[in-house]
C-alpha positions in Angstrom: -9.7 29.4 -12.7 -10.1 28.0 -9.2 -11.6 31.3 -7.9 -14.0 31.5 -10.8 -15.5 28.0 -10.2 -15.9 28.8 -6.5 -17.5 32.2 -7.2 -19.7 30.6 -9.8 -20.8 27.9 -7.3 -21.6 30.5 -4.7 -23.8 32.4 -7.2 -25.5 29.3 -8.4 -26.2 27.8 -4.9 -28.3 30.2 -2.9 -27.5 29.8 0.8 -31.1 31.0 1.6 -32.4 27.7 0.2 -30.3 25.7 2.8 -31.5 27.5 5.9 -34.5 27.0 8.2 -37.2 29.4 7.2 -36.7 31.7 10.2 -33.0 32.1 9.3 -33.5 32.9 5.6 -33.7 36.7 5.9 -30.2 36.5 7.4 -28.7 34.5 4.5 -26.7 37.5 3.2 -24.8 38.0 6.4 -21.2 36.8 6.6 -21.6 34.8 9.7 -22.5 31.3 10.8 -26.3 30.8 11.2 -28.0 28.2 13.4 -29.6 25.1 11.8 -30.9 23.6 15.0 -29.5 20.6 16.9 -26.5 22.7 18.0 -25.2 22.9 14.4 -24.6 25.9 12.1 -24.5 26.8 8.4 -20.9 28.0 8.2 -19.8 31.6 7.6 -19.6 32.1 3.8 -16.1 33.8 3.8 -14.7 30.9 5.8 -16.3 28.3 3.5 -14.9 30.2 0.5 -11.4 30.2 2.0 -11.5 26.5 2.9 -12.6 25.8 -0.7 -9.6 27.8 -2.0 -7.3 25.8 0.2 -9.0 22.5 -0.8 -8.5 23.3 -4.5 -11.3 21.0 -5.8 -11.1 20.1 -9.5 -13.7 19.0 -12.1 -14.4 15.3 -12.0 -13.0 14.7 -8.5 -14.5 12.6 -5.7 -15.0 14.7 -2.5 -16.1 13.7 1.1 -18.0 16.5 2.8 -17.9 15.7 6.6 -20.4 17.7 8.7 -22.6 18.4 5.7 -25.3 20.0 7.8 -27.9 21.7 5.6 -26.3 20.4 2.4 -25.1 23.9 1.4 -21.4 23.0 1.1 -22.3 19.7 -0.5 -24.3 21.6 -3.2 -21.4 24.0 -3.7 -18.9 21.1 -4.0 -21.3 19.3 -6.4 -21.3 22.3 -8.6 -17.5 22.6 -8.5 -16.7 19.0 -9.3 -19.3 19.0 -12.2 -21.4 16.2 -13.5 -18.6 13.7 -13.7 -17.5 14.3 -10.1 -19.1 13.0 -7.0 -19.7 14.4 -3.5 -20.4 12.1 -0.5 -22.1 14.1 2.3 -21.6 12.8 5.8 -23.6 14.1 8.8 -24.2 12.6 12.2 -27.6 14.1 13.1 -30.4 12.2 11.2 -32.6 15.3 10.9 -29.8 17.2 9.2 -29.0 14.3 6.9 -32.7 14.5 5.7 -32.7 18.3 5.6 -29.5 18.3 3.5 -30.7 15.6 1.2 -34.1 17.3 0.7 -32.4 20.6 0.0 -30.1 19.1 -2.7 -32.9 17.0 -4.2 -35.2 20.1 -4.5 -32.4 21.8 -6.5 -31.9 18.8 -8.7 -28.4 18.1 -7.6 -27.6 14.6 -8.8 -23.9 14.1 -8.1 -24.2 14.2 -4.3 -25.1 11.3 -2.0 -26.0 11.7 1.7 -25.0 9.3 4.6 -25.5 9.2 8.3 -22.2 9.1 10.1 -21.3 6.0 12.0 -18.9 5.4 14.9 -15.7 6.1 12.9 -14.5 9.2 11.2 -15.2 9.4 7.5 -16.8 7.1 5.0 -14.2 4.4 4.2 -16.5 2.3 2.0 -16.3 5.0 -0.8 -12.6 5.9 -0.3 -10.2 6.9 -1.5 -11.2 10.5 -2.1 -9.4 13.2 -4.1 -10.5 15.8 -1.4 -12.0 15.8 2.1 -13.7 18.8 3.6 -14.5 18.8 7.3 -16.9 21.6 8.5 -16.8 21.0 12.3 -13.9 21.1 14.7 -12.3 17.9 15.9 -10.6 17.8 19.3 -7.7 16.0 17.9 -6.5 15.4 14.4 -8.6 12.5 13.0 -5.7 10.4 11.7 -8.0 7.8 10.2 -9.1 10.3 7.5 -5.6 10.1 6.0 -6.2 6.5 4.9 -9.3 7.8 3.1 -7.6 10.4 0.9 -5.7 9.5 -2.3 -1.9 10.2 -2.6 -1.6 13.8 -3.8 -5.1 14.4 -2.4 -6.0 17.1 0.0 -8.0 17.6 3.2 -9.0 20.8 4.8 -10.2 20.4 8.4 -10.5 22.4 11.6 -8.9 21.0 14.8 -9.8 23.2 17.7 -9.3 26.8 16.5 -7.0 26.0 13.6 -7.8 25.0 10.1 -5.3 22.5 8.6 -4.6 22.3 4.9 -3.2 18.8 4.5 -1.7 17.2 1.4 -1.0 13.5 1.3 2.4 13.1 -0.3 2.7 9.3 0.0 1.2 6.5 2.0 2.9 7.8 5.1 4.0 11.4 4.4 2.0 14.5 4.5 2.5 18.3 4.4 0.4 20.4 6.7 -0.2 24.2 6.7 -2.0 25.6 9.8 -4.4 28.6 9.6 -5.3 29.7 13.1 -8.0 31.9 14.5 -11.2 30.1 13.4 -14.2 28.9 15.3 -16.4 26.0 14.5 -19.1 23.9 16.2 -17.6 20.6 17.6 -17.4 17.6 15.4 -19.8 15.2 17.1 
């Protein structure tokens, strides 16, 4: 079931629509593509794998950190369905607008975009069922744990390792590392 919803979302949300015009002919390549401002639209196979680990369900609330062009936000919006909600967070104002415009053009109504502030995450809408981070932190951003529900999950890169984190209680987590990945830095 999980794989089917992810595959359905990938088919429904055309990556080409979330790239700068000059990059659109390359949309079918399984590689990260530049968005400008030193940021990228992530490699599709990596996004798919992160979504499998994240295990997003219908109706959930998801925080999408490093939303860039809005592509992962749109995919997540499709997966959570009309009763779910996606909060897209991006630090670069031009990309906040680009992502928002891309989702608006495709009539995505269950996603909201925010410019990132000085702290990690978006605590004013927490707690979230799931948190996806699409840029690499230098150190594990511990403050995100306070923003995920008990039994919620986060998937986030720290340096070259993607961590699959499940919050088991207010203080206890389980972490599964997946090494060998490269991301732009979380700015």
